[in-house]
N, C-alpha and C positions, 0 to 999 in steps of 0.2 A: 548470521545474526539478523540481517535485514529480512530474510525470508521468515524467520521466527516472529519478528515484529508484525509482519503482514498477516501471518497465520493467526497469531493471538488476537489481532484486531478484528479479523473477519469473523471470529467465533465469539466475540464480545457480546454479552447479553445487554444490549443497550436499553431494553425495556425496563430493566431493573435499576437503572442509574438515573440520577438527576442530571439535568442538562449541563450544569457546570462541570461535573465530573466527566461526563461524556465528551464535552468540548475539549477538556484537558487532554484526554486520550487522543482525540482527533488532531489536536495541535502537535502532540508528540509524533504522531504518524506523519503529519505534514513535514516535520523536521527530518524524519527518516527519508521520506521521498525526496526532499530537497538535496540530501546527500547523494541519493541515487541518480539524480538527473544527469550526472556526467556519464553514467553507465547505460541508462535506458530512459525512454521518454516517460516522464512522470507528470508532465504538465497538465494533462486532463484530470488526473486524480487530484492534483493540488488545487486546480480550479474548482472541482466539485467540493472539496473540503472547505474552501473559502466561501462557496455559496451556502454552506450550512452554518456559517458563523452565528447568525441570529435566528436560526430555524426553531430551536426550542421544541423539537418533536412536533412540528406543525403537521397539517394534513398531507403535505407533499413530501414529508420526511421519508416514508417507506420507498417511494419512487427514486428519490435521490440516493438513498442508502443502497438500494439494489444496483444502481448505476455505479456507485463507488466500489462496491464489492466486485463488480465485473471488471472495472479498471484494475483493481488490485490483483485479480486473477491473471489478467494479461501481463502485468508487471512481473508477477511471480514466475510465470512461464518464461518470459524473456530472460529473467535473471538466472533461472535454472539452465536454460539453453546456453547462455554465456558461460556459465560455470562448466558445463560439459565441454564446450569448445576449448576453454583454457586447460582443462585436464587433458584433453586430447593433444593439444599442442605441447604440453609439458611431457607427456608420454612419448610423443614422436621425437622431441629434442633429446630425451634421455636414451633413446635407442641408438642414436648416432653420436 
């Protein structure tokens, strides 16, 4: 579920949205990342989201957006790797 949230957010067409709608989506993602912080380090992504609070698609938005997307990719990879580790452990436990 969390990976799907991250995927859908990264493909979001922010150019076609007004700032309030976009911020609502950002805030929802921040909540998802808050839940994940016990599993993986999401603090940088959360800080980036907070820095966008009053951005309103200003001139530095594209730079910050690119940085956020990079952080989300890192989080996604970490979550996927953790999922694989859990599957491997469950498989090994079921063999014995």
